[in-house]
C-alpha positions in Angstrom: 96.6 79.1 97.6 98.1 76.0 99.2 96.0 73.3 100.9 93.2 75.8 101.4 95.5 78.4 102.9 96.7 81.6 101.4 100.3 81.4 100.2 102.7 84.4 100.3 106.1 83.9 98.7 109.1 86.2 99.3 112.1 86.2 96.9 115.5 87.4 98.0 117.5 88.8 95.0 120.5 89.5 97.1 123.5 87.2 97.5 123.5 88.0 101.2 121.1 86.0 103.3 121.3 87.9 106.6 121.5 91.5 105.6 119.2 94.4 104.7 117.2 92.9 101.9 116.8 89.5 103.6 115.8 91.1 106.9 113.2 93.3 105.2 111.7 90.2 103.4 111.7 88.2 106.7 109.8 91.1 108.4 107.3 91.2 105.5 106.9 87.4 105.8 106.2 87.8 109.5 103.5 90.3 108.7 102.0 88.0 106.2 101.9 85.2 108.7 100.1 87.4 111.2 97.4 88.0 108.6 96.9 84.3 108.3 99.1 83.3 105.3 101.5 80.4 104.9 104.8 81.9 103.9 107.9 80.8 102.0 111.2 82.7 101.6 113.3 81.8 98.5 116.9 82.8 98.3 117.4 83.2 94.5 121.2 82.9 94.7 120.8 79.3 95.9 119.5 78.3 92.4 121.2 77.9 89.1 119.1 79.6 86.4 119.1 82.1 83.6 116.7 84.8 82.4 114.3 84.3 79.5 115.8 82.5 76.6 113.2 83.7 74.0 111.9 80.2 73.2 108.4 81.7 73.2 106.9 78.4 74.3 104.6 80.4 76.6 103.3 82.4 73.5 102.4 79.4 71.3 98.8 79.0 70.3 97.1 76.7 72.7 100.2 76.8 74.9 100.3 74.2 77.6 102.7 76.1 79.9 99.8 77.4 82.0 101.7 80.6 82.9 104.9 78.8 84.0 108.2 79.2 82.1 108.9 76.1 80.0 112.6 76.0 80.8 113.4 73.1 83.0 116.1 74.1 85.4 116.5 74.7 89.1 114.0 77.5 89.0 111.1 75.5 87.6 109.8 74.1 90.9 109.9 77.6 92.4 107.9 79.0 89.6 105.4 76.3 89.8 104.8 77.1 93.5 104.7 80.8 92.7 101.9 80.1 90.2 99.8 79.0 93.1 100.6 82.0 95.3 98.3 84.8 96.4 101.1 87.2 97.3 104.5 87.6 95.7 107.2 90.0 97.1 110.5 90.5 95.4 113.5 92.0 97.1 116.8 93.3 95.8 119.7 95.6 96.7 120.4 98.2 94.0 123.6 97.9 92.1 124.6 100.7 89.7 121.0 102.0 89.6 119.3 98.7 89.0 118.2 95.5 90.9 120.6 92.6 90.8 121.0 90.5 87.6 119.5 87.5 89.5 116.4 89.6 90.4 116.0 90.6 86.8 116.4 87.1 85.5 113.8 85.9 88.0 111.4 88.7 87.0 111.6 87.7 83.4 110.9 84.0 84.1 108.1 84.8 86.6 106.2 87.4 84.6 106.7 86.8 80.9 104.8 83.5 80.7 101.8 85.1 82.5 101.8 88.1 80.2 100.0 87.8 76.8 100.6 89.3 73.4 96.8 89.0 72.9 95.0 92.2 73.8 91.4 93.1 74.3 90.2 96.6 75.1 93.8 97.8 75.3 94.8 95.2 77.9 96.6 91.9 77.7 94.7 88.7 78.4 97.0 87.6 81.1 97.3 83.9 82.1 95.9 84.1 85.6 92.5 83.7 87.2 92.9 86.2 90.0 94.6 89.4 91.0 97.9 88.5 92.8 99.1 91.0 95.3 102.8 91.8 94.5 105.4 94.2 95.8 109.1 95.1 95.5 111.4 95.9 98.3 114.5 97.8 97.2 117.4 98.4 99.5 120.3 100.8 98.7 123.3 102.5 100.1 122.3 106.0 99.0 120.2 108.2 101.2 116.5 108.9 100.3 117.2 112.4 99.1 120.0 111.2 96.7 117.7 108.4 95.5 115.2 111.0 94.4 117.7 113.5 93.0 119.3 110.9 90.7 116.0 109.5 89.5 116.2 106.0 91.0 112.4 105.9 91.5 111.8 106.4 87.7 114.1 103.4 87.0 113.0 101.2 89.8 109.2 101.8 89.4 109.4 100.3 86.0 109.8 96.9 87.7 106.8 97.5 89.9 104.8 98.6 86.9 105.6 95.3 85.2 104.4 93.4 88.2 101.2 95.5 88.3 100.5 95.0 84.6 101.0 91.3 84.7 99.6 90.3 88.1 97.0 93.1 88.7 98.5 95.0 91.7 101.9 96.1 93.0 103.7 98.6 95.2 107.2 99.5 96.2 109.0 99.8 99.5 112.3 101.6 99.6 114.9 101.1 102.3 117.6 103.7 101.9 121.0 104.6 103.4 121.7 101.1 104.5 124.6 99.8 106.6 126.8 97.7 104.3 129.7 96.1 106.3 130.3 94.4 109.6 133.7 96.1 109.8 134.0 99.4 107.9 137.7 99.6 108.8 138.5 96.9 106.3 137.2 98.8 103.3 138.5 101.7 101.2 136.0 104.6 101.1 135.7 108.4 101.7 132.3 109.3 100.3 130.4 108.6 103.5 131.0 108.3 107.3 130.7 104.9 109.0 129.6 106.7 112.2 126.8 108.5 110.4 125.8 105.2 108.7 125.7 103.4 112.0 123.7 106.2 113.6 121.2 106.3 110.7 120.8 102.5 110.9 120.2 102.6 114.7 117.6 105.3 114.3 115.8 104.2 111.1 116.2 100.5 110.3 113.7 99.4 112.9 111.2 101.6 111.1 112.1 100.1 107.8 111.5 96.7 109.1 108.2 97.7 110.6 107.2 99.2 107.2 108.1 95.8 105.6 106.1 94.0 108.2 103.1 96.2 107.5 103.5 95.6 103.8 103.4 91.9 104.1 100.4 92.0 106.4 98.6 94.5 104.1 99.0 92.4 101.0 97.5 89.4 102.7 94.6 91.4 104.1 93.8 92.6 100.6 93.5 89.0 99.4 91.4 88.1 102.4 89.1 91.1 101.6 88.8 90.0 98.0 87.9 86.5 99.0 85.3 87.7 101.5 83.7 89.9 98.9 83.6 87.3 96.1 
């Protein structure tokens, strides 16, 4: 929460700021704003940072990190703002079956300081004072049927399960069979048809964006409901 208003943050793990992942995150942010949240979109490729360095400062007894990674680099102010957020949505294209390296580095830095090695009743005593609504938006070139056939959901849901375990709640939105290039004639390929890609985009991408919009709105509404019932 920021200045008494719910804060929803959206993290673009794609190097492209105007394409599928970015557009889906922007639509989700619009939905969050409609539900009354203040929003911030962060393009992770704008920052110079690494993944976890195993310093374990966040796991020291009486650690003073307060759930924020101790590494002081470009990402530190972003993580400090994220620590105050009520909604966190991460987005990434899928490269060779996995989210981008930048996405993974960010997830490590975001989640590990909140996660605890101290368990009670089979659950970690996480460093947070509320359930934070989180989600992943994964975009990919392959069609939905292929995504299921090659087991992408099993691989990708592991990231969502991490967010759920650390922050208390998470879900996943998949955007499949995406349109990749502005000019397909410049690129060497024969495994798909540019005409079919364009037709699929024209008939489906608006629905994908609407689903992202609903996701952002739904997450903020859950926070509002929790606050109203507390």
